[in-house]
C-alpha positions in Angstrom: 0.8 -0.3 -8.5 -2.0 2.3 -8.1 -5.1 2.0 -6.0 -7.9 4.5 -6.9 -9.5 5.2 -3.5 -12.4 7.2 -4.9 -13.6 3.8 -6.3 -13.0 1.5 -3.3 -16.2 -0.2 -2.1 -14.7 -1.5 1.2 -16.0 -5.0 0.3 -12.8 -6.8 1.3 -13.0 -9.1 -1.7 -9.3 -8.5 -2.3 -8.5 -9.6 1.3 -10.6 -12.7 1.1 -9.0 -13.7 -2.3 -5.5 -13.3 -0.8 -6.5 -15.1 2.4 -7.9 -18.1 0.5 -4.9 -18.4 -1.8 -1.9 -17.7 0.5 -2.6 -17.5 4.3 -5.0 -20.3 5.2 -2.1 -22.3 6.7 -1.3 -23.1 10.3 0.7 -20.2 11.7 -0.6 -17.8 9.2 -4.1 -17.5 10.6 -3.6 -14.0 11.8 -1.9 -12.8 8.6 -3.6 -10.6 6.1 -1.2 -9.8 3.4 -3.9 -7.6 1.9 -6.3 -5.8 4.2 -8.8 -2.9 3.9 -8.8 -0.3 6.6 -11.4 2.4 7.5 -9.9 5.9 7.8 -9.9 7.6 10.1 -9.1 4.5 12.1 -6.4 2.7 14.0 -5.6 0.1 11.3 -4.1 -3.3 11.3 -2.0 -3.9 13.4 -3.3 -1.3 15.8 -1.7 2.1 15.2 0.8 0.7 12.7 1.5 4.2 11.5 3.0 5.3 14.9 6.7 4.8 14.4 7.5 6.2 17.8 6.0 2.9 19.1 7.0 0.5 16.3 10.3 2.2 15.0 9.9 1.1 11.4 11.4 2.5 8.3 14.4 4.8 8.0 15.6 7.9 9.8 17.6 10.6 8.1 20.4 11.4 10.5 22.2 14.2 8.6 24.9 11.8 7.2 22.6 9.5 5.4 19.9 6.9 6.4 19.7 4.5 9.3 17.2 1.9 10.3 15.0 2.9 13.2 14.4 -0.6 14.6 17.8 -2.3 14.6 21.5 -2.2 13.7 24.7 -4.1 14.1 24.9 -3.5 17.8 21.3 -4.4 18.5 20.4 -7.2 16.2 21.4 -10.2 18.4 19.9 -8.7 21.6 16.7 -7.9 19.7 16.3 -11.5 18.8 15.5 -12.3 22.4 13.5 -9.2 23.1 12.6 -6.6 20.5 11.0 -3.5 22.2 9.3 -2.5 19.0 8.0 -5.8 17.8 4.2 -6.0 17.4 2.5 -8.6 19.6 -0.4 -10.8 18.9 -2.6 -8.3 20.7 -1.6 -5.6 18.3 -2.8 -7.9 15.5 -5.6 -10.1 17.0 -6.0 -13.6 18.2 -7.5 -15.5 15.3 -10.5 -17.7 15.9 -13.1 -20.0 14.3 -16.4 -21.3 15.5 -17.5 -24.8 16.6 -19.7 -25.2 13.6 -20.1 -28.9 14.1 -22.1 -28.2 17.3 -24.8 -26.8 15.1 -25.3 -30.2 13.6 -24.4 -32.5 16.5 -26.2 -30.7 19.4 -28.9 -32.9 21.0 -32.5 -31.9 20.4 -33.7 -29.3 22.8 -35.8 -26.1 23.3 -32.9 -23.8 22.6 -31.2 -22.9 19.4 -27.7 -24.5 19.4 -24.8 -22.1 19.1 -21.3 -22.2 17.7 -18.9 -20.7 20.3 -15.6 -19.0 19.3 -12.5 -21.1 19.6 -8.9 -19.8 19.3 -7.0 -21.0 16.3 -3.8 -20.8 18.3 -4.7 -22.4 21.7 -7.8 -24.4 20.7 -9.6 -23.0 23.7 -12.9 -21.2 23.8 -12.5 -17.4 23.7 -14.4 -14.1 23.3 -13.1 -12.2 20.2 -11.8 -8.8 21.2 -10.3 -7.6 17.9 -10.0 -8.4 14.3 -8.2 -7.2 11.1 -11.2 -4.9 10.2 -12.6 -4.5 13.7 -13.2 -0.8 13.2 -14.8 -1.3 9.8 -17.0 1.7 8.9 -16.5 3.3 12.3 -15.3 6.7 11.0 -16.8 8.7 13.8 -16.0 6.3 16.6 -14.2 7.8 19.6 -12.8 4.3 20.4 -11.2 3.6 17.0 -11.1 6.6 14.7 -9.7 8.9 17.4 -6.7 6.6 17.8 -5.6 7.3 14.2 -2.0 8.7 14.4 -2.7 10.9 11.3 -5.1 13.1 13.4 -2.0 14.6 15.2 -1.5 16.8 12.1 -4.9 18.5 12.6 -5.6 21.6 14.6 -7.8 21.0 17.7 -10.7 22.7 16.0 -10.3 20.6 12.8 -10.2 17.5 14.9 -13.3 18.5 16.9 -15.3 19.2 13.7 -14.2 16.0 12.1 -15.9 14.0 14.8 -19.0 16.2 15.0 -22.1 14.2 14.2 -23.1 16.3 11.2 -19.9 15.8 9.4 -19.0 12.2 10.2 -17.1 10.6 7.3 -14.8 7.8 6.4 -13.1 6.2 3.4 -11.4 2.9 2.7 -7.6 2.3 2.5 -6.6 -1.1 1.0 -3.1 -2.0 2.0 -0.5 -4.6 0.9 3.3 -4.8 0.6 4.5 -1.8 -1.3 7.5 -3.7 -2.8 9.6 -0.6 -2.0 12.7 0.6 -3.9 14.5 1.2 -0.5 12.9 -1.6 1.6 13.9 -1.5 5.2 12.9 -5.2 5.6 15.6 -6.2 3.2 18.2 -4.0 4.9 17.3 -5.4 8.4 17.6 -9.1 7.6 20.8 -10.5 9.1 20.5 -13.7 7.0 20.1 -12.0 3.7 16.8 -14.0 3.2 14.9 -11.0 1.8 15.7 -9.7 -1.6 14.2 -7.6 -4.4 14.0 -9.4 -7.8 15.8 -7.4 -10.4 13.5 -8.4 -13.3 10.3 -7.1 -11.8 11.0 -5.5 -8.4 9.0 -7.9 -6.3 10.3 -8.2 -2.8 10.5 -11.9 -1.6 11.7 -13.9 1.4 13.8 -17.0 0.7 12.3 -19.5 3.1 15.4 -21.7 3.0 17.6 -18.8 4.3 15.2 -17.3 6.8 16.5 -17.9 10.4 13.6 -16.3 12.3 15.4 -13.2 13.4 12.2 -11.3 12.8 14.1 -8.1 12.2 12.1 -7.6 9.0 8.8 -7.6 11.0 9.9 -4.7 13.1 11.8 -2.8 10.3 8.8 -2.7 7.9 6.9 0.5 8.8 3.8 -0.7 7.1 3.9 -4.0 9.1 3.4 -6.1 6.0 6.0 -8.7 7.0 4.6 -11.4 9.3 6.1 -14.2 11.4 4.7 -17.7 11.0 4.8 -19.0 14.5 4.3 -22.6 13.3 6.9 -22.7 10.6 9.4 -20.4 12.3 9.7 -18.3 9.1 8.8 -14.8 8.1 6.3 -14.4 5.3 4.9 -11.5 3.3 3.0 -10.6 0.1 4.7 -12.1 -3.0 2.5 -10.1 -5.4 1.3 -13.5 -6.7 4.5 -13.8 -8.7 3.4 -17.2 -10.2 0.5 -15.4 -11.7 2.6 -12.5 -12.8 5.0 -14.9 -14.6 2.1 -16.3 -16.5 0.8 -12.9 -17.5 -2.1 -12.8 -15.0 -2.6 -10.0 -12.4 -2.3 -10.8 -8.7 -5.4 -12.4 -7.1 -6.4 -9.2 -5.2 -6.1 -7.2 -8.4 -8.1 -9.6 -10.4 -10.9 -10.0 -7.9 -11.6 -6.3 -7.1 -15.2 -5.5 -8.0 -14.6 -1.8 -7.9 -11.7 -2.1 -10.4 -9.6 0.3 -8.3 -6.3 -1.5 -8.9 -3.8 -0.8 -11.7 -0.5 -2.6 -12.4 2.3 -1.6 -14.8 6.0 -1.2 -15.4 7.8 1.9 -14.1 11.3 2.7 -15.4 13.3 4.7 -12.9 16.9 5.9 -12.3 18.3 3.5 -9.8 21.2 5.8 -9.1 18.8 8.2 -7.5 17.2 5.9 -5.0 19.3 7.2 -2.1 18.4 10.8 -3.1 14.7 10.0 -3.2 14.9 8.3 0.2 17.0 11.1 1.8 15.0 14.1 0.5 13.6 16.7 2.9 10.0 15.8 4.0 8.4 18.6 1.9 10.1 17.3 -1.3 9.9 13.5 -0.8 7.0 13.0 -3.1 8.3 15.2 -5.9 11.8 13.7 -5.6 10.4 10.2 -5.9 8.3 11.2 -8.9 11.3 12.9 -10.6 13.3 9.7 -10.6 10.6 7.9 -12.7 11.7 8.1 -16.4 9.6 8.7 -19.5 9.2 5.3 -21.2 8.6 6.9 -24.5 11.8 9.0 -24.5 14.2 7.6 -27.1 17.2 8.3 -24.8 15.5 6.4 -21.9 14.6 3.5 -24.2 18.3 3.3 -25.4 19.6 3.4 -21.8 17.1 0.7 -20.8 18.2 -1.5 -23.7 21.9 -1.0 -22.8 21.0 -2.0 -19.3 19.6 -5.3 -20.5 15.9 -4.7 -20.0 14.0 -6.8 -22.5 12.2 -5.0 -25.3 8.7 -6.3 -24.3 9.2 -4.8 -20.8 10.2 -1.4 -22.3 7.2 -1.5 -24.5 4.9 -2.4 -21.6 6.3 0.6 -19.7 5.0 2.8 -22.5 1.5 1.5 -21.9 1.7 1.5 -18.1 -1.4 3.0 -16.4 0.8 3.5 -13.3 3.1 5.9 -15.2 0.1 7.9 -16.3 -1.5 8.2 -12.8 1.9 8.8 -11.0 4.0 10.8 -13.4 2.0 12.2 -16.3 -1.2 13.2 -14.4 0.4 13.4 -10.9 -2.8 12.1 -9.3 -1.4 9.2 -7.4 0.7 9.6 -4.3 2.8 7.2 -2.1 1.5 6.2 1.4 3.7 7.7 4.1 6.6 8.8 2.1 8.2 10.0 5.3 9.0 6.3 6.1 11.7 6.7 3.4 11.3 3.3 1.9 10.3 4.7 -1.5 7.1 2.6 -1.9 6.0 1.5 -5.3 2.3 1.4 -4.4 0.6 4.7 -5.1 -2.9 6.0 -4.1 -5.3 8.4 -5.8 -6.8 10.2 -2.8 -10.5 10.0 -2.3 -13.1 12.8 -2.7 -15.4 13.2 0.3 -18.7 15.1 0.8 -18.8 18.8 1.6 -19.1 20.2 5.0 -22.8 20.8 5.8 -23.6 24.5 6.2 -20.4 25.7 4.5 -22.0 28.1 2.2 -22.5 27.1 -1.4 -20.8 23.8 -0.8 -23.7 22.6 1.3 -26.2 22.4 -1.5 -24.2 22.2 -4.7 -23.2 18.9 -6.3 -19.5 19.8 -6.5 -17.3 21.6 -4.1 -13.6 22.6 -3.8 -11.1 20.3 -2.0 -10.9 22.6 1.0 -14.6 22.3 1.7 -14.4 18.5 2.0 -15.2 16.8 5.3 -11.8 15.1 5.4 -9.3 17.9 5.9 -6.5 18.4 3.4 -4.0 18.2 6.3 -5.2 14.7 7.2 -4.8 13.4 3.6 -1.4 15.1 3.3 -0.3 13.3 6.5 -1.3 10.0 4.8 -0.1 10.5 1.2 2.4 13.2 0.9 4.5 13.5 4.1 2.5 16.6 4.9 2.8 18.4 1.6 -0.7 19.8 1.1 0.0 21.1 -2.4 0.4 17.6 -3.9 -2.9 16.4 -2.4 -4.8 19.6 -3.4 -3.5 19.2 -7.0 -4.7 15.6 -7.2 -8.1 16.3 -5.7 -8.5 19.4 -7.9 -7.9 17.4 -11.1 -10.3 14.7 -9.9 -13.0 17.3 -9.2 -12.5 19.1 -12.5 -12.7 15.8 -14.5 -15.9 14.9 -12.7 -17.5 18.2 -13.5 -16.4 18.1 -17.1 -17.9 14.7 -17.6 -21.2 15.8 -16.0 -21.3 18.8 -18.4 -21.2 16.3 -21.3 -23.5 13.6 -20.0 -26.1 15.4 -17.9 -25.8 18.9 -19.2 -26.7 20.8 -16.0 -23.2 22.3 -16.0 -22.1 24.8 -18.7 -19.5 23.2 -20.9 -17.4 26.3 -21.2 -17.3 26.7 -17.4 -16.3 23.0 -17.1 -13.4 23.5 -19.5 -12.3 26.6 -17.5 -12.3 24.4 -14.4 -10.1 21.9 -16.2 -7.7 24.6 -17.2 -7.5 25.8 -13.6 -6.7 22.3 -12.5 -3.9 22.0 -15.0 -5.8 19.5 -17.2 -6.6 19.6 -20.9 -9.7 18.3 -22.5 -7.8 15.4 -24.1 -6.2 14.5 -20.7 -9.6 14.6 -19.0 -11.0 12.2 -21.5 -8.1 9.9 -21.0 -8.4 10.1 -17.2 -12.1 9.3 -17.5 -11.5 6.3 -19.7 -8.8 4.8 -17.6 -10.8 5.4 -14.4 -14.2 4.3 -15.5 -14.1 2.3 -18.8 -10.7 0.6 -18.9 -10.5 -3.1 -19.8 -8.5 -5.5 -17.8 -5.7 -5.4 -20.4 -5.5 -1.6 -19.9 -5.5 -1.8 -16.1 -3.0 -4.6 -15.9 -0.1 -4.2 -18.3 2.1 -7.2 -17.5 5.2 -8.0 -19.8 6.6 -11.5 -20.3 8.6 -12.6 -17.2 11.9 -13.7 -18.8 12.7 -15.8 -15.8 15.3 -17.7 -17.8 17.5 -14.6 -17.9 17.1 -14.0 -14.2 18.0 -17.6 -13.4 21.2 -17.3 -15.5 22.4 -14.5 -13.2 22.6 -17.1 -10.4 24.4 -19.9 -12.2 27.9 -19.0 -11.1 27.8 -18.6 -7.3 31.4 -17.4 -7.2 30.6 -14.4 -9.4 27.2 -13.5 -8.0 27.5 -13.3 -4.3 24.6 -12.0 -2.1 25.3 -9.9 1.0 23.2 -10.0 4.1 21.9 -7.1 6.1 24.4 -5.0 8.1 27.3 -6.4 6.0 27.2 -9.9 7.5 28.7 -12.5 5.1 26.1 -14.5 3.4 26.5 -17.6 1.2 25.6 -17.1 -2.5 22.0 -18.1 -3.2 21.8 -21.7 -4.1 25.2 -22.6 -2.5 25.1 -25.0 0.5 
């Protein structure tokens, strides 16, 4: 998946579409499988990026990888009290309003009001927080200054970011990353969480979930939730019933800004551990290097020998995700340092220039280092601190934008625009392709979904003696489907 942040409107239509479809049930009131955050900002749940507090994801210990949140010696004790488990206050107490009072209140001189009522206790309450409580508050000392990514900035950069003349914010839509090295899967003692081999979607088997809640703490993105009414963990399922029928997920389909792209990536599974264990400065490049060229005859032959259906291989050759991530190198993973190898990538946003910064103050275009959001901040978000990856992506975005203006408006010299493309490691043909996929792409170009072939996946589970499933930490688990 790719989210193009330079196009996000912050309208929350994706969140509402998901909420209406999946999390309008009792016990799921506080869940937002898809949410849109304002950055700089503290996010949902509050300060979810601070793994010193939440201990999510993996830690490289010199010998390999280990879960931060749990382990064989801690899993049982953590069931009764987990020191890194987010609380309801970290999310928010969901509420509704007494709307019926607006219609049933007796006639009087005052306008009737609908007071807030907790969806959990049923008692009247005063809302104190919400999933987008800091929406659009990019310069707020209450919310924006609590953003953990600001720790990467120098004191002067941080001071300037919150100066009134350069206040700025952008939107960050978030959902389950359906990672290649998911810590939620590894943490589950019941083996209830699994990654589907045919499409990579991470799911929770509700019949096997035993409410250990290890997955909630282990996910560094906090996209696994506990349903307090059902006693089960739940998470984004990437609308797999829609995927299986050739439709994009609801949040993808409903996005007015068309910022979302979905496609097949072929990758070398033998290199997952290498990609997750790489040094921080090479995490992004190592993950990118494991993605294979879907048009390479050798890759196609290996995929066919591996049992990947031909329509899936052909879909990989048309994947918009491959172009953004591998071919153009414009899309980056969110917090690669969590080492889950996420499969949701972001094209970083362009932001206005710093006022009074020379030519950048009055010119339409400016270089990435003159933007109000510092490169260091974006690198903390999208490249584990590697500024070169962010600078490369922003440079290509800016060059394509100037090139298109030279063609449509004409106030920029065409030759100069092409020189800027060359400096940004972008050809004219590539610029035209980036422009089309960014601005003019049809739904079929943005969402390349192959047939599901569920019958082949089900066949893998027919013989429970041959296809055993192991639970987290090596606990013995019954084969799926066996009682």
